[in-house]
N, C-alpha and C positions, 0 to 999 in steps of 0.2 A: 485384196486375196492375200492370204496367208498361207502357209504349209508349216504344220507341226506334226509332231510325233503323236502316234495313235496311243490311246490307252484303253484298258478294259471297259470304262466309260462310253467308248466309241462303238463296241461290238453291236448293240441292236441297230445304230444307223448302218453299219457295215452290211449286217444282214439284209437291212432294209433295201439298201442301194444294190448289191446282188441279186435279190430277189427280184428287181425289175428287169434282170438280165437273166432269169431262170437258170443261175448258177448252182442253186441248191447247197448255199453255204448254212452252217448254223453257227452258235456262237462259240463253240469249242474249236471249230477250225481257225477261227480268227484268234483263240486264246493260243492255240499251238504255233500260229505263226510268229505272234507277237513273242512268244517264250523262245522260238527259235532264233529270232533277231530282234531284240526289244529297241535297238536304236535305228531300225531299217524299215520301219512301217509307219507311212503317214498319212496325215488328214489334210485336205485342203479347206479353208472356211473363207466364207466371203461375209463380212459383217458379223463376225462370230457364229455363222450357221456352217455346220459342215456341208460340202456339196460335193467331196470326190475323194479317193483314197488309192493309194498304191501298196504292196508289200515288197521286201527284197528279203532274200535270204540267201548268204555267203556260205560257201564250203572252202575256206582257204583262198586260193588264188581264183576258183569260180564262182559266180553267183547267179542268181535267176532274180527278175523283177516280176510280180506278177498283179492281179488284181487292180490292172489300170481303167479305172471306172469313173465318171463323172455324172453327176445329176443330168437328166435330161434338159432341164432348164438352163443351166450352166455351161452346155456345150458349145464349142466355138470361141470361147474367149481365152484359150490360152492356158486353162486350168491343167489339162491333161499334159501338157509341154511341161509347165513347170513342175508335176509330179514325177515324172520321168526323169527330168535333169535332177533334181534332187537325190532320188534315189541312185542314179548314176555317181554322183557326186559322193555319196555316202559311201557306197561301195569301195570307190576309188580310193577314200580316205581309210579305209581298212585294208587294202591291201589287195583289192581283187584286180585282177588283169583280164577276164575274161566275164562279160555279162550276156546270159542269153535271156529271151522272152518267147512267150508264143504269141503271134499275131493271128487274128482273124485276116481273112484276105482282105476286107474292105479297109483295114488298118495298117497295110504293110507301107503305103507310102508314108502315111505318120512317122512311122518308124525309121523307116530311110532317111527323112529329114532331119532325125534327130542322131543319125549316124550308127544305126543298124544295118547290117547287112543279111540278107536270105542267105539260110544253110540248108535246110531240106523240110520240107512237108511232114506233118502229124497228122495221124487219122486217129480221130475219137470214134470208137465203136462200141458197140452194146449187143448184150446176149440175154436170152432168159435162161436164167440158172436151174431152172427146176427140173431139168434132166439128167443133172450130174449129180452122181451117189456121192457118198461119204468118202473123204480122203484117207488113201494110206500112205501120204507122205508125211515125213516127220513135222512136227509143231516145234519151233526153236525155242530153247530154253536161253536163261540167261547168261550160262555160259559159253553159248554159242554167239553171242552178240558180237564180240570182238573179233571173231574169224569172219562174221559175214561183214562185217564193215570193212575189213581187209580185202575181202573180194569185191565189193562193190566200189571201192577207191580204186582199185586196178582196172574196173572198165570205165567208171562215171569220170574219173581223173580229179576228184575233190575229195574232202572228207566228210560224209555225210554221218559218222556214227551219231552224234546226238539224236539227228532225225531217226535214224533205226531205234535208238533205245526208246525214246517218246513213242514210237509207232508202237513198238512192242509192250510196253506199259498200258497203251491205250486201248489195242487191240492185240492181247497176247495170244488167241486162238487163230489170228490171221497172219503169221509171219511163219512160213514154211521154210524147210530147207531141205537141199540133198548134198550128200556127201563126194560121191563119184560118178559123174565129174560134179564139182561144186556149183551150187546155184541158191537163188531164194528167190521168195516173192512176198509182198506184204498187200495187204487189202484194207481199205479205210472204209467203214461203213457206218452210217448215221441214218437218222430217221427219212433224212432227205433222199440219200443216194449212195451208191456203194462203188467204190474205185480200186480197180486192182493195178498196183504197180509201185516201186518199180519191180521189173520181174529182169533178173540177170542171171544167165547160165553160162559156166567158164568155158573157154574155148568157141565160143559159138554153138553149142550142143542144143540142136533143137529137140532132140529126145528128151534131155533135161528140162528144157523150157515146156515141152508139152506136159511132162509130168507133173510140173509145179503148176502150169495152168490149169489142169483138170484138177488137182488138188484143192487150189485155191477155189475155184468154182464149186467144188463139192461142201466147202467149208463155209461159205457165206450164207447168210440167211437171208437176204434180199431175193426177191423174184427176179430183179435184174441187175446186172453190173455192167461198168464198162471200163474200157483199158485205153491208153494213150500210146499208139504205136508208132515208133519212126520209121519213116521212109529209108533212112540210112542203113536200116538192116533190113533187106528185103524178106528175109525168112521171117520175120515178125510178122508181118501182113499176111505170108504164106499160112502160118500157125493159126493165128485167130481166124482166119476165113475157114481153114479145115475143122475148127470147132464149133461153127455157127456164129462168130461175131458178125456184125453188120455194121456199115460205115454209117455213122450219121453226118459227120461235117470233118472238114480238114481245117487244121492252123498251118502255120508256116515258123518253125525254128528260125530266130534272129538271132544276131550276134553284135555285141558292140565290143571292140577291143580286140584282144591277141587271140588267135587260134588255141582251143584246148588240146594241144598237142596229145596229151596222156588220155583222152577220151578214147575209148575202143568200143565202136557202136556194133562190132560183129556180135557182142553178148549182150546187148540190151535188147530186149525183147518187148519191154514197156518202161515209158517214163514213170517217173513218181506221180507226176500231176501237171497241169499246164501252168500253174503259178508257181512251183518249185522244182520242177524238173524230175 
């Protein structure tokens, strides 16, 4: 078995593997992940045949590991351990101090054996969007991106500016912002899924968060959308439930390394995605 870096030629395999878990990825999702972190996306091979993958995305001192998956016939052979260890080692080599990931309940022990610690649950929630009208919230312009990235960094505790810029280029009508109090939300929609997040509202303002969430639900074209709600901000779940979101399942956010003291969860109403925070 060997671990190598992912290339665009692996996207078809990656989608077929994630399809086996109903993760609703398309090839462009992996193209974005590889674009964010060209050296941090990995494929596991056995006898030159791909059997597993993982992706890592770094934001200065903070990073996320996602998409840890091994083909069913190759599980239980240590491949998952090697993938995660390779990603952690890579992130350490580029100066990351805090590594997060989202674990399903049945894999928490696996990650704990690799040195990860439990932080807080995250609820994946979904909603029928057809009852929401068109948005009266401002669609962000390119000139707004620097300010949005600064707001994001103040709460997230890392630099996601390149992610925000790429998402704006790919989904320009799905990046909304408010000014007083400041806040923003992004949605990512493909033919398979529609995901809302990040959603950040300055000073933990639930009114701004609700305005943004209602706005994005009115802008998306999909009939259903989902959101990843951190339990570290109790008002986030309250808001989602008040609008009609229902919980589908929970994951556990986990940590390897130092606590990200710069993160302010009181203003985080939705994570970006389970695989990249």
